C-alpha positions as CSV (number, residue, x, y, z in Angstrom):
1,M,10.9,6.0,-23.5
2,Q,14.4,6.2,-22.1
3,E,14.0,9.9,-20.9
4,G,10.5,8.6,-19.3
5,D,12.3,5.7,-17.2
6,N,14.7,8.1,-16.2
7,A,12.3,10.5,-15.1
8,L,9.9,7.8,-13.4
9,R,13.3,6.3,-11.6
10,S,13.9,9.8,-10.2
11,G,10.5,10.6,-9.1
12,D,9.8,13.4,-11.5
13,Y,6.4,12.0,-12.8
14,T,5.3,15.1,-14.5
15,H,8.5,14.8,-17.0
16,A,7.9,11.0,-17.1
17,E,4.4,11.4,-18.1
18,E,5.3,14.0,-21.0
19,S,8.0,11.5,-22.3
20,F,5.8,8.5,-22.2
21,V,3.0,10.3,-24.1
22,A,5.5,11.4,-26.8
23,A,6.8,7.9,-27.1
24,R,3.0,6.7,-27.4
25,K,2.4,8.9,-30.2
26,E,5.8,7.4,-32.0
27,A,4.7,4.2,-31.1
28,E,1.2,4.4,-32.5
29,A,2.9,5.7,-35.9
30,L,5.4,3.1,-35.9
31,D,3.7,-0.3,-34.5
32,P,0.1,0.7,-33.9
33,H,-0.8,-2.9,-32.6
34,G,2.5,-4.2,-31.3
35,K,4.9,-4.5,-28.4
36,R,6.3,-1.1,-28.5
37,L,2.6,0.5,-28.2
38,A,2.0,-2.1,-25.2
39,E,5.2,-0.9,-23.6
40,T,4.4,2.7,-23.7
41,L,0.8,2.2,-22.6
42,S,2.4,0.0,-19.5
43,Q,4.8,2.9,-18.6
44,L,2.0,5.3,-18.9
45,G,-0.4,3.6,-16.5
46,Q,2.4,3.2,-13.9
47,V,2.7,6.9,-13.9
48,N,-1.0,7.5,-13.4
49,R,-1.0,4.9,-10.6
50,E,1.6,6.6,-8.8
51,L,-0.2,10.0,-9.0
52,G,-3.3,8.0,-7.9
53,R,-5.4,8.3,-10.9
54,Y,-6.6,4.9,-11.1
55,P,-9.6,4.7,-13.3
56,R,-7.0,6.1,-16.1
57,A,-4.5,3.7,-15.2
58,E,-6.5,0.8,-15.4
59,A,-7.6,1.5,-18.8
60,L,-4.0,2.0,-19.9
61,F,-3.2,-1.4,-18.3
62,Q,-6.1,-3.0,-19.9
63,E,-5.3,-1.7,-23.2
64,A,-1.6,-3.0,-22.9
65,L,-2.8,-6.4,-21.4
66,A,-4.9,-6.8,-24.4
67,I,-2.3,-6.1,-27.1
68,R,0.1,-8.5,-25.3
69,E,-2.1,-11.3,-25.2
70,R,-3.0,-10.7,-29.0
71,V,0.7,-10.4,-29.8
72,Y,2.5,-12.9,-27.6
73,G,-0.2,-15.2,-26.0
74,P,-1.8,-15.6,-22.8
75,A,1.3,-17.5,-21.2
76,Y,4.0,-15.2,-22.1
77,A,6.3,-13.1,-19.7
78,E,5.1,-9.9,-21.5
79,T,1.5,-11.0,-20.6
80,A,2.6,-11.5,-17.0
81,A,4.0,-8.1,-16.7
82,S,0.6,-6.7,-17.6
83,L,-1.0,-8.8,-15.3
84,T,1.2,-7.5,-12.4
85,D,0.6,-4.0,-13.4
86,L,-3.2,-4.5,-13.1
87,G,-2.8,-6.8,-9.8
88,E,-1.0,-3.9,-8.0
89,L,-3.4,-1.2,-9.1
90,Y,-6.3,-3.3,-7.5
91,R,-4.4,-4.0,-4.3
92,L,-3.9,-0.3,-3.8
93,Q,-7.9,-0.1,-4.1
94,G,-8.3,-2.7,-1.8
95,L,-9.5,-5.2,-4.6
96,Y,-7.9,-8.1,-2.9
97,A,-9.4,-11.3,-4.7
98,Q,-8.9,-9.4,-8.1
99,S,-5.6,-8.5,-7.2
100,E,-4.6,-11.9,-6.0
101,A,-5.7,-13.7,-8.9
102,L,-3.9,-11.5,-11.3
103,H,-0.6,-12.2,-9.3
104,Q,-1.1,-15.8,-9.2
105,R,-1.6,-15.9,-12.6
106,A,1.6,-13.9,-13.3
107,R,3.5,-16.4,-11.1
108,E,2.5,-19.4,-13.0
109,I,3.2,-18.0,-16.3
110,R,6.8,-16.7,-14.8
111,E,7.3,-20.1,-13.2
112,K,6.7,-21.8,-16.7
113,V,8.9,-19.4,-18.9
114,Y,11.7,-18.7,-16.2
115,G,11.7,-21.6,-13.6
116,A,10.7,-21.6,-9.9
117,D,14.2,-20.0,-8.6
118,H,14.1,-16.8,-11.0
119,S,13.9,-13.4,-9.9
120,K,10.9,-12.6,-12.0
121,T,9.0,-15.4,-10.1
122,A,10.4,-14.2,-6.9
123,E,8.9,-10.8,-7.8
124,S,5.6,-12.5,-8.0
125,L,5.8,-14.4,-4.9
126,N,6.4,-10.9,-3.2
127,N,3.4,-9.6,-4.9
128,I,1.3,-12.2,-3.6
129,A,2.4,-11.7,-0.2
130,V,1.8,-8.2,0.0
131,V,-1.7,-8.9,-1.2
132,Y,-2.1,-11.2,2.0
133,Q,-0.3,-8.7,4.0
134,D,-2.6,-6.0,3.4
135,Q,-5.1,-8.3,4.7
136,R,-3.3,-8.9,7.9
137,R,-2.9,-12.7,6.5
138,F,0.6,-12.8,8.0
139,A,1.0,-16.5,8.5
140,D,0.4,-16.8,4.5
141,A,2.7,-13.9,3.6
142,E,5.7,-14.6,5.6
143,P,6.7,-17.8,3.9
144,L,6.3,-16.2,0.6
145,L,8.5,-13.3,1.6
146,Q,11.4,-15.6,3.0
147,R,11.3,-17.5,-0.3
148,A,11.1,-14.5,-2.4
149,L,14.1,-13.3,-0.6
150,A,16.0,-16.1,-0.6
151,I,15.8,-16.1,-4.5
152,L,16.6,-12.5,-5.0
153,E,19.9,-12.3,-2.6
154,K,21.0,-15.2,-4.8
155,Q,20.1,-14.0,-8.1
156,L,20.5,-10.3,-7.8
157,G,22.4,-9.8,-5.1
158,P,21.6,-8.4,-1.3
159,E,21.8,-4.6,-2.2
160,H,19.2,-4.9,-5.2
161,S,16.5,-2.8,-5.0
162,L,14.1,-5.5,-5.7
163,T,15.7,-7.5,-2.7
164,A,15.4,-4.3,-0.4
165,I,11.9,-4.1,-1.4
166,T,11.0,-7.6,-0.5
167,R,13.3,-7.3,3.0
168,D,11.2,-4.2,3.4
169,N,7.7,-6.2,3.2
170,L,9.2,-8.8,5.5
171,A,9.9,-6.1,8.1
172,R,6.5,-4.9,8.0
173,I,5.2,-8.2,8.9
174,Y,7.6,-8.2,12.1
175,Q,6.3,-4.7,12.8
176,A,2.9,-5.5,12.4
177,Q,3.3,-8.4,15.2
178,G,5.2,-6.1,17.3
179,Q,8.5,-7.6,16.7
180,H,10.1,-4.0,16.3
181,A,13.8,-5.3,17.1
182,R,13.6,-7.5,13.9
183,A,12.0,-5.0,11.9
184,M,14.0,-1.8,12.5
185,P,17.4,-3.0,11.1
186,L,15.7,-4.4,8.0
187,Y,13.9,-1.0,7.4
188,Q,17.2,0.9,8.1
189,R,19.2,-1.4,5.4
190,T,16.4,-0.7,3.1
191,L,16.4,2.8,3.2
192,T,20.2,3.0,2.9
193,I,19.8,1.0,-0.4
194,H,17.0,3.0,-1.6
195,E,18.8,6.5,-0.8
196,K,21.7,5.4,-2.7
197,A,19.8,4.1,-5.8
198,F,17.1,6.7,-5.9
199,G,18.3,9.9,-4.5
200,P,17.1,11.1,-1.0
201,H,14.0,12.5,-2.5
202,H,12.3,9.9,-4.2
203,P,8.8,8.6,-3.2
204,I,10.1,5.2,-2.4
205,V,12.5,6.8,0.0
206,A,9.4,8.7,1.6
207,R,7.8,5.1,2.0
208,N,10.9,3.8,3.8
209,L,10.9,6.3,6.0
210,E,7.3,6.1,7.1
211,N,7.9,2.4,7.9
212,L,11.2,3.3,9.8
213,G,9.2,6.2,11.3
214,D,6.2,3.8,12.7
215,T,9.1,1.5,14.6
216,Y,10.4,4.6,16.3
217,K,6.9,5.3,17.1
218,A,6.4,1.9,18.6
219,E,9.5,1.8,20.7
220,N,8.5,5.5,21.9
221,Q,11.2,7.2,20.2
222,Y,9.0,10.2,19.2
223,S,11.7,12.6,18.2
224,Q,13.4,10.3,15.8
225,A,9.9,9.3,14.4
226,E,8.8,12.9,14.2
227,V,11.9,13.7,11.7
228,L,11.2,10.8,9.7
229,F,7.6,11.7,9.1
230,Q,8.2,15.2,8.5
231,R,10.7,14.5,5.8
232,A,8.2,11.8,4.3
233,V,5.7,14.5,4.1
234,K,7.9,16.7,2.5
235,I,9.0,14.5,-0.2
236,F,5.5,13.6,-1.1
237,R,4.3,16.9,-1.3
238,K,7.3,17.7,-3.7
239,S,7.2,14.6,-5.8
240,L,3.5,13.5,-6.1
241,G,1.9,16.9,-5.1
242,N,-0.2,18.2,-2.1
243,D,-3.4,16.4,-2.7
244,H,-1.9,12.7,-3.5
245,V,-2.9,10.0,-1.2
246,E,0.3,9.3,-0.1
247,T,1.0,12.8,1.1
248,A,-2.6,12.2,3.1
249,E,-1.2,9.3,4.5
250,A,2.1,10.5,5.7
251,M,0.3,13.6,7.5
252,S,-2.1,11.2,9.2
253,R,0.9,9.4,10.5
254,L,2.5,12.8,11.6
255,G,-0.9,13.5,13.2
256,Q,-1.0,10.3,15.1
257,L,2.4,10.9,16.4
258,Y,1.4,14.4,17.7
259,E,-1.7,13.4,19.2
260,L,0.2,10.6,21.1
261,Q,2.3,13.4,22.7
262,G,-0.6,15.5,23.3
263,L,0.0,18.1,20.7
264,Y,-3.5,18.2,19.7
265,S,-3.2,21.5,17.9
266,Q,-0.7,20.0,15.7
267,A,-2.4,17.2,15.1
268,E,-5.8,18.4,14.2
269,P,-5.1,20.2,10.9
270,L,-3.1,17.2,9.8
271,F,-5.9,15.1,10.0
272,Q,-8.5,17.7,8.5
273,Q,-6.1,18.1,5.3
274,A,-6.0,14.0,5.1
275,I,-9.4,13.7,5.2
276,A,-10.0,16.6,2.5
277,I,-7.5,14.9,0.1
278,R,-9.1,11.6,0.7
279,E,-12.5,12.7,-0.1
280,K,-10.9,14.5,-3.4
281,Q,-9.0,11.3,-4.7
282,N,-10.9,8.4,-3.2
283,G,-14.4,9.9,-2.8
284,A,-16.4,10.9,0.2
285,E,-18.0,7.5,1.0
286,T,-14.8,5.3,0.9
287,P,-13.0,3.3,3.6
288,Q,-9.9,5.6,3.1
289,V,-12.0,8.3,4.3
290,A,-13.6,6.3,7.1
291,G,-10.2,5.9,8.7
292,E,-9.2,9.3,8.6
293,L,-12.4,10.2,10.1
294,K,-11.8,7.7,12.9
295,N,-8.3,9.3,13.6
296,L,-10.0,13.1,13.9
297,A,-12.8,11.3,16.2
298,G,-10.1,10.0,18.3
299,L,-8.3,13.3,18.8
300,Y,-11.6,14.9,19.7
301,Q,-12.4,12.4,22.1
302,S,-8.9,12.7,23.8
303,Q,-9.9,16.6,24.1
304,N,-13.2,15.9,25.5
305,R,-14.9,17.1,22.5
306,L,-17.4,14.0,22.8
307,E,-20.1,15.4,20.4
308,Q,-17.9,16.1,17.7
309,S,-16.1,12.8,18.2
310,E,-19.3,11.1,18.3
311,D,-20.6,12.6,15.3
312,L,-17.6,11.6,13.2
313,Y,-17.6,7.8,14.6
314,K,-20.9,7.6,13.3
315,Q,-20.0,8.8,9.9
316,A,-17.1,6.5,9.7
317,L,-19.2,3.6,10.6
318,G,-21.8,4.4,8.2
319,I,-19.1,4.6,5.4
320,Y,-17.6,0.8,6.6
321,E,-20.9,-0.5,6.6
322,Q,-21.8,0.5,3.1
323,A,-18.4,0.0,1.6
324,V,-16.9,-3.2,0.0
325,G,-13.6,-4.6,0.4
326,Y,-12.9,-2.5,3.5
327,D,-10.5,-3.6,6.5
328,R,-12.8,-5.2,8.7
329,E,-10.1,-5.0,11.6
330,A,-10.3,-1.4,11.3
331,Y,-13.9,-1.5,11.3
332,A,-13.7,-3.3,14.6
333,T,-11.4,-0.8,16.1
334,T,-13.8,1.9,15.2
335,L,-16.7,0.0,16.9
336,K,-14.6,-0.4,19.8
337,S,-13.3,3.3,19.9
338,Y,-17.1,4.5,19.7
339,A,-18.0,2.2,22.4
340,F,-15.6,3.8,24.7
341,L,-16.7,6.9,24.0
342,L,-20.4,5.9,24.7
343,R,-19.2,4.5,28.1
344,R,-17.8,8.0,29.1
345,K,-21.2,9.5,28.4
346,Q,-22.9,6.9,30.5
347,R,-24.7,4.9,27.6
348,S,-23.3,1.6,28.6
349,G,-26.3,-0.3,26.8
350,E,-25.5,1.2,23.3
351,A,-21.7,0.7,24.1
352,E,-22.2,-3.4,25.1
353,R,-23.9,-3.8,21.6
354,L,-21.0,-2.0,19.7
355,E,-18.4,-4.3,21.4
356,E,-20.4,-7.2,20.7
357,R,-20.4,-6.5,17.1
358,A,-16.9,-5.8,17.2
359,K,-16.1,-9.1,18.9
360,A,-18.3,-11.0,16.3
361,V,-16.3,-9.1,13.3
362,L,-12.9,-10.2,14.7
363,K,-14.0,-13.6,15.2
364,R,-15.3,-14.1,11.9
365,L,-12.2,-12.6,10.5
366,S,-10.2,-14.9,12.4
367,L,-11.8,-17.9,11.4
368,E,-11.8,-16.8,7.6
369,N,-8.1,-16.4,8.0
370,Q,-7.7,-19.7,9.4
371,S,-9.6,-21.5,6.5
372,R,-7.5,-19.8,3.7
373,G,-5.3,-21.8,1.7
374,K,-1.9,-21.6,0.8
375,T,-1.5,-22.4,-2.7
376,A,1.6,-19.8,-3.2
377,A,3.4,-20.9,-0.1
378,D,3.5,-24.6,-0.9
379,I,7.2,-24.1,-2.8
380,P,10.1,-26.1,-2.3
381,P,13.2,-24.2,-0.6
382,V,16.0,-22.7,-2.5
383,P,18.7,-25.3,-3.0
């Protein structure tokens, strides 16, 4: 287990998996229905989650949860850890309602076991906030992150990795709202902490590089952004593999940067590779693929390859309209982009219908966000 933990920390997922598989065999012999087996299953689930093997990770997490609920009971810290594992897995798949419910349950357990001002409780607040953040519910997410950050700085210190991750999530909210000057120093500080803690070639560092690169891109500092995105792609390829979804994401960000600069021949193969990876890992009819198709459609539109662009927009919209749990803001953006193309092709009637549909989607999304409760945010401040 220690070998696997060290490998997991360094980003060597192949070695980590080998070690945890060996540990599982030992645990099954020593403690076939107890906490040692649950721990090995949990760690194996984390490796599979990092490698994008979501069905396998879910099976391992569910098995660990069942053992912990049986051994410890439904309201113990170990059970909360398994709920957290599953909650993060569901978030990564866009299953936000399931994810939030699990993270809320974990938070309630941790508050009861540890208290409201414990670092474990803060971790759950951070997790709930990220679920909100992924849905662009920034007004719900920000107070949770502020609360979690205050607890973690007090309990673990400002340089701890969990503190840094929470600070990074807060920066992402500022970034998404166009507050780049507030986001950049937070991103830079997090990157420095994680490079020191995990080394310069860890996937966590690559994610920090992407976030900082997005900020430079938003500030039109393209050369700085390019260096960061290229480094992120290289790290993901080496640590997670050429076919991992995070490699696809990094390629897509680099491709969008090239498109902004009119470097179309450099952007196109990156978008095409990202689509191929997403289709292989997520499935051809998933919102993740639709997002990549939209990127390539936009590139073709910029090159006046309007027929190819239209075909891709149609594919992307068809996927969104059949999918469950997709990002409706991304869907609305795709509608508006396709409408712009139709206007260029003198098809204004069709364009108007798409624009009206986009407006209706965004209006409904805004009303839903305004009506959501803030159960996890109603927490007293740190004394």
